[in-house]
C-alpha positions in Angstrom: 0.0 0.0 0.0 1.3 3.4 -0.9 2.4 5.5 2.1 4.9 8.2 3.1 8.2 6.8 4.3 10.8 8.8 6.1 14.4 7.8 5.2 16.7 9.1 7.9 20.4 9.6 7.3 22.4 7.6 9.9 24.8 10.1 11.4 28.3 9.0 10.3 31.3 8.4 12.4 33.1 11.4 11.0 30.6 13.9 12.5 32.5 17.0 13.3 32.2 20.8 13.7 34.5 22.3 11.1 32.1 25.2 10.4 32.2 24.7 6.6 28.7 25.9 5.7 28.6 29.7 5.1 25.1 31.0 6.0 24.3 28.2 8.4 24.6 30.1 11.6 24.6 27.1 14.0 27.3 25.4 12.0 29.6 28.4 11.9 28.9 29.5 15.5 30.0 26.0 16.7 33.0 25.7 14.5 36.1 24.4 16.3 34.3 22.7 19.2 34.5 19.0 20.0 31.8 16.8 18.4 30.4 13.5 19.7 29.7 11.2 16.8 28.5 8.3 18.9 26.0 10.5 20.8 24.9 12.1 17.5 24.1 8.8 15.8 22.3 7.4 18.8 20.2 10.6 19.0 19.2 10.1 15.3 18.3 6.5 16.1 16.1 7.6 18.9 14.3 10.1 16.6 13.5 7.2 14.3 12.1 5.2 17.2 9.8 8.2 17.9 8.5 7.9 14.3 8.0 4.2 14.7 6.0 4.8 17.9 3.6 7.0 15.9 2.9 4.1 13.5 5.0 5.6 10.7 7.1 3.6 8.2 10.8 4.3 8.6 13.8 3.9 6.3 17.5 4.6 6.5 20.2 6.0 4.3 23.8 5.1 5.1 26.8 7.3 5.9 29.1 8.1 3.0 32.7 6.8 2.8 34.9 9.4 4.6 37.3 10.9 3.9 36.3 11.0 0.2 39.6 9.8 -1.4 38.2 10.0 -4.9 37.3 13.7 -4.5 40.7 14.4 -3.1 42.3 12.5 -6.0 40.4 14.8 -8.4 42.2 17.7 -6.7 45.5 15.9 -7.1 46.1 15.2 -3.4 45.5 12.7 -0.7 44.1 13.0 2.9 47.6 12.8 4.3 49.0 15.6 2.1 46.0 17.8 1.6 45.7 21.3 3.2 43.6 21.3 6.3 40.5 22.9 4.7 40.5 20.2 2.0 40.8 17.5 4.7 37.8 18.9 6.5 35.8 19.1 3.3 36.7 15.5 2.4 35.8 14.3 6.0 32.4 16.0 6.2 29.5 13.9 7.6 26.9 16.3 6.1 25.3 13.5 4.0 23.5 12.7 7.3 21.1 15.4 6.3 19.0 13.3 4.0 16.6 16.2 3.2 19.4 17.3 0.9 19.9 13.9 -0.7 17.4 14.3 -3.6 14.1 15.7 -4.8 11.4 13.1 -4.9 8.1 13.2 -6.9 5.6 10.5 -6.1 4.1 8.3 -8.8 0.7 10.1 -8.4 2.2 13.4 -9.5 4.2 12.2 -12.5 2.8 11.7 -16.0 4.3 8.2 -16.3 2.9 7.0 -13.0 6.4 6.3 -11.5 8.2 7.8 -8.6 11.1 10.1 -9.8 14.4 10.9 -8.0 16.9 13.6 -8.8 20.0 13.6 -6.5 20.9 17.0 -5.3 24.2 18.4 -6.8 24.9 20.6 -3.7 27.4 22.6 -5.7 27.2 25.7 -3.6 29.3 24.3 -0.8 32.6 22.3 -1.5 32.2 20.0 1.4 28.8 18.8 0.0 29.5 19.0 -3.7 31.0 15.5 -3.7 27.9 13.7 -2.1 25.8 13.2 -5.3 27.6 10.1 -6.6 27.3 8.1 -3.4 23.8 9.3 -2.8 22.7 8.3 -6.3 24.2 4.8 -5.8 22.2 4.3 -2.6 19.0 5.5 -4.1 19.4 3.3 -7.2 19.9 0.3 -4.9 17.1 1.1 -2.5 14.6 1.9 -5.2 15.6 -0.4 -8.0 12.4 -1.5 -9.6 12.2 0.3 -13.0 8.5 -0.3 -13.1 8.1 1.9 -10.0 11.1 4.2 -9.9 13.0 6.5 -12.3 16.5 7.9 -11.4 17.8 11.1 -13.0 21.3 12.5 -13.1 22.0 15.5 -10.8 21.3 18.9 -12.3 24.6 20.2 -13.8 26.6 23.0 -12.3 26.3 26.0 -11.9 22.6 25.6 -11.2 22.6 24.9 -7.5 20.2 22.2 -6.3 19.9 21.2 -2.6 17.1 18.7 -2.8 14.0 18.2 -0.7 15.0 20.9 1.8 13.6 23.4 -0.8 10.7 21.2 -2.0 7.3 20.6 -0.5 4.3 18.7 -1.5 0.5 19.2 -0.8 -2.1 16.5 -1.4 -5.5 15.5 0.0 -3.6 12.3 1.1 -0.1 11.0 0.5 -1.2 8.5 -2.1 -3.3 11.0 -4.1 -2.2 13.4 -6.9 -0.7 16.5 -5.3 0.8 19.9 -5.9 4.6 20.3 -5.7 6.1 23.5 -4.4 9.7 24.5 -5.4 11.2 27.3 -3.3 14.3 29.0 -4.8 16.5 31.9 -3.7 18.1 34.9 -5.4 21.7 35.7 -4.3 22.3 39.2 -3.2 22.8 39.3 0.5 25.6 38.3 2.8 24.8 34.6 2.5 24.4 32.6 -0.7 21.0 31.4 -2.0 21.5 27.7 -2.5 18.5 26.7 -4.7 18.4 27.9 -8.3 15.0 28.4 -9.9 16.5 26.9 -13.1 17.4 23.8 -11.2 13.9 23.5 -9.8 12.3 24.0 -13.2 14.6 21.4 -14.7 13.6 18.9 -12.0 9.9 19.6 -12.6 10.3 18.9 -16.3 12.4 15.7 -15.7 9.9 14.4 -13.2 7.1 15.0 -15.7 5.0 17.1 -13.4 1.8 18.9 -14.5 2.6 22.6 -14.8 -0.9 23.3 -13.4 0.1 21.5 -10.2 3.6 22.9 -9.9 4.3 26.2 -8.1 7.6 28.1 -7.9 8.1 30.4 -5.0 10.9 32.8 -4.2 12.4 32.5 -0.7 12.5 35.7 1.3 15.9 37.4 1.2 15.2 38.3 4.9 14.9 34.6 5.7 18.2 33.8 4.0 19.9 36.7 5.8 18.5 35.4 9.1 20.1 32.0 8.6 17.3 30.1 6.8 19.8 28.7 4.3 17.1 26.2 3.2 13.4 26.7 2.9 12.8 23.9 5.4 14.1 26.2 8.1 11.0 28.4 7.7 8.3 26.1 6.2 7.1 22.5 6.1 4.1 20.8 4.4 2.2 17.6 5.0 -0.9 16.4 3.1 -3.3 19.4 3.1 -1.3 21.6 5.5 1.4 24.2 4.9 3.0 25.3 8.1 5.0 28.5 7.4 6.5 31.5 8.9 5.1 34.9 7.9 8.5 36.0 6.5 9.3 32.7 4.7 8.5 33.9 1.2 9.5 37.0 -0.7 5.9 37.8 -1.7 3.6 35.8 0.7 0.3 37.1 -0.8 1.2 36.1 -4.3 2.7 32.8 -3.1 -0.4 31.9 -1.2 -2.7 32.8 -4.1 -0.7 30.6 -6.4 -0.8 27.7 -3.9 -4.5 28.0 -3.4 -5.2 28.1 -7.1 -3.2 24.9 -7.6 -4.3 23.2 -4.4 -7.8 24.5 -3.3 -7.8 22.0 -0.5 -4.8 23.6 1.2 -4.9 24.8 4.9 -2.2 27.4 5.4 -1.0 27.8 9.0 1.0 31.0 9.1 3.0 31.8 12.2 3.0 35.6 12.7 6.4 37.3 13.2 4.9 39.1 16.3 4.4 35.6 17.9 7.6 34.0 16.8 10.3 36.2 15.3 12.3 35.1 12.3 15.4 34.9 14.5 13.5 32.7 17.0 12.2 30.5 14.2 15.8 30.0 12.9 17.4 29.4 16.3 14.7 27.0 17.6 14.2 25.2 14.2 10.4 25.3 14.8 9.8 24.7 11.1 12.7 22.3 10.6 10.3 19.7 12.1 8.7 16.6 10.8 5.0 17.3 10.1 3.5 13.9 9.9 0.2 12.0 10.0 0.4 9.2 12.6 -1.6 6.1 12.5 -4.3 7.7 14.7 -4.7 10.5 12.1 -3.8 13.4 14.5 -1.4 15.5 12.5 1.8 15.8 14.7 4.8 18.1 14.6 8.1 16.4 15.7 10.2 19.3 16.9 13.7 19.6 18.4 14.1 20.2 22.1 15.3 23.7 21.3 11.8 24.6 20.1 10.1 23.7 23.4 13.0 25.4 25.2 12.2 28.8 23.7 9.3 30.4 25.7 7.7 32.2 22.7 8.0 29.1 20.5 6.7 26.8 23.3 3.7 29.1 23.9 2.9 29.1 20.2 3.1 25.3 20.0 0.8 24.9 23.0 -1.7 27.4 21.7 -1.7 25.9 18.2 -2.2 22.3 19.2 -4.9 23.2 21.7 -6.9 25.1 19.0 -9.1 23.5 16.4 -6.5 23.8 13.7 -5.2 20.9 11.6 -2.0 20.3 13.7 -3.2 18.6 16.8 0.0 17.5 18.7 3.7 17.9 18.9 6.5 15.6 20.0 9.9 16.7 21.2 13.1 14.9 20.2 16.7 15.5 21.3 19.0 15.9 18.3 21.4 18.4 19.9 24.4 17.2 18.0 22.8 17.6 14.7 21.3 21.0 15.7 24.7 22.2 16.7 25.9 21.6 13.2 22.8 23.3 11.7 20.3 20.5 11.0 17.1 19.6 12.9 14.6 16.7 12.6 13.5 17.6 9.1 17.1 17.9 7.8 17.7 14.3 8.9 15.0 12.7 6.7 14.1 12.3 3.0 10.3 11.7 2.4 9.3 9.1 -0.2 5.7 8.2 -1.0 5.8 4.6 -2.3 4.7 1.1 -1.5 7.2 -0.4 1.0 6.9 -3.7 -0.8 8.7 -2.2 -3.8 11.7 -1.0 -1.8 14.8 -3.0 -1.0 14.1 -4.2 2.6 17.7 -3.6 3.7 16.8 0.1 3.7 13.7 -0.3 5.9 13.9 -0.6 9.7 11.8 -1.8 12.6 12.6 -1.5 16.3 14.7 -4.7 16.3 16.9 -3.5 13.4 17.3 -0.1 15.1 18.6 -2.0 18.2 21.2 -3.8 16.1 22.3 -0.6 14.4 22.5 1.1 17.9 24.8 -1.7 19.1 27.1 -1.2 16.1 27.2 2.5 16.8 28.0 2.0 20.5 30.8 -0.4 19.6 32.4 1.4 16.7 31.6 5.2 16.5 34.2 7.5 17.9 33.1 9.0 21.2 34.5 12.4 20.3 36.4 14.2 17.6 38.4 17.4 18.4 39.1 19.8 15.6 42.9 19.3 15.7 42.4 15.7 14.6 41.2 17.0 11.2 42.4 20.6 10.9 45.7 20.2 12.7 49.1 20.5 11.0 49.4 16.7 10.9 46.2 14.7 10.2 45.2 12.0 12.6 45.4 8.9 10.4 44.3 6.6 13.2 41.0 8.5 13.2 40.6 7.7 9.5 41.0 4.0 10.2 38.5 4.2 13.1 35.9 6.0 10.9 36.3 3.5 8.0 36.1 0.5 10.3 32.9 1.9 11.9 31.2 2.4 8.5 32.3 -1.0 7.2 30.9 -2.7 10.4 27.5 -1.0 9.9 27.4 -2.0 6.2 28.3 -5.6 7.0 25.6 -5.8 9.7 23.0 -4.6 7.2 24.2 -6.8 4.3 25.1 -3.7 2.4 28.8 -4.2 2.0 28.3 -3.6 -1.7 28.4 0.1 -0.8 31.8 -0.1 0.8 
């Protein structure tokens, strides 16, 4: 049966705070501090357990091979010889944020009745620009049935594409035909706009979407300047509901009119800036939440602990869920290690609407499989990484061996050593 599945990125053993993402305020503010890869990965597993407890179907995507020796070779160097900044970029664990893995259009939206995938090129940031090949390999393996799935090449440079973090979908129900929203930015402020309108338009064409059910929206320059480097920091959608900050879009009135024209069934829940400021929204990651429909039908927002820790945000969440609005509950999860690197609950997952029976079962999890993964993480993931191990004058090659051994142990435990 067709349903929405969240595929969470397992946080990799190279998780560190090198501060590589210009415009991501949390990542740059925490640059140079120690990271805790084991704790980070276990936090992510616990978030997946929360999803399972709500009756949702849960999948996984695997950490990428780090450091990326092939990328370094393309730059005519090796990890041992590379300048510190290249070492850090090659070691990045940012593929954990599966919302940037790809843009996904369900079969119900596509003219050929198949689910389409386009891996994100992530060309704006060097440390992410080498993720697409490994992402595409995993997606092709997990969604291999050509009768059900179509895989496209990433959009070529220089058209920046950062995947589902700038893409939303509205539909009466997940399995029904819907309206796809592509949010793009225009560079001009202190921070780069990461999603190109041309890239979004190319994806819509490749996925064979109906133009009448496809809406392109400009992200607010104020949101980008405030640290909303992706749209999912200021907006999230689920089925009929668009949950959005008042200052998310450059021209909200025009955007809402276009959305309502394409999706008359939509319920727009706009959070006023005088209730939750843009700065509070970005810092708390109120919108970088998983908006889901649990088995009991009560639409629920899965928010980071930071959201309920901000008095204004907590008050808004309580008032919203106690009203007669469409979002009836919220659940809090602790993903502090991810948050400190600039990614909340929504960043950690890629949404795919499909029949689980058509997906490689190695990429689907239940509670028992999560327990097995947790045991591998507890045994193999580094407890901590300090910046000097990567950015110091002499790289810590023992750390490289530890990271590779950890990833290989996980792949072997899941019968996915083909990805080694």
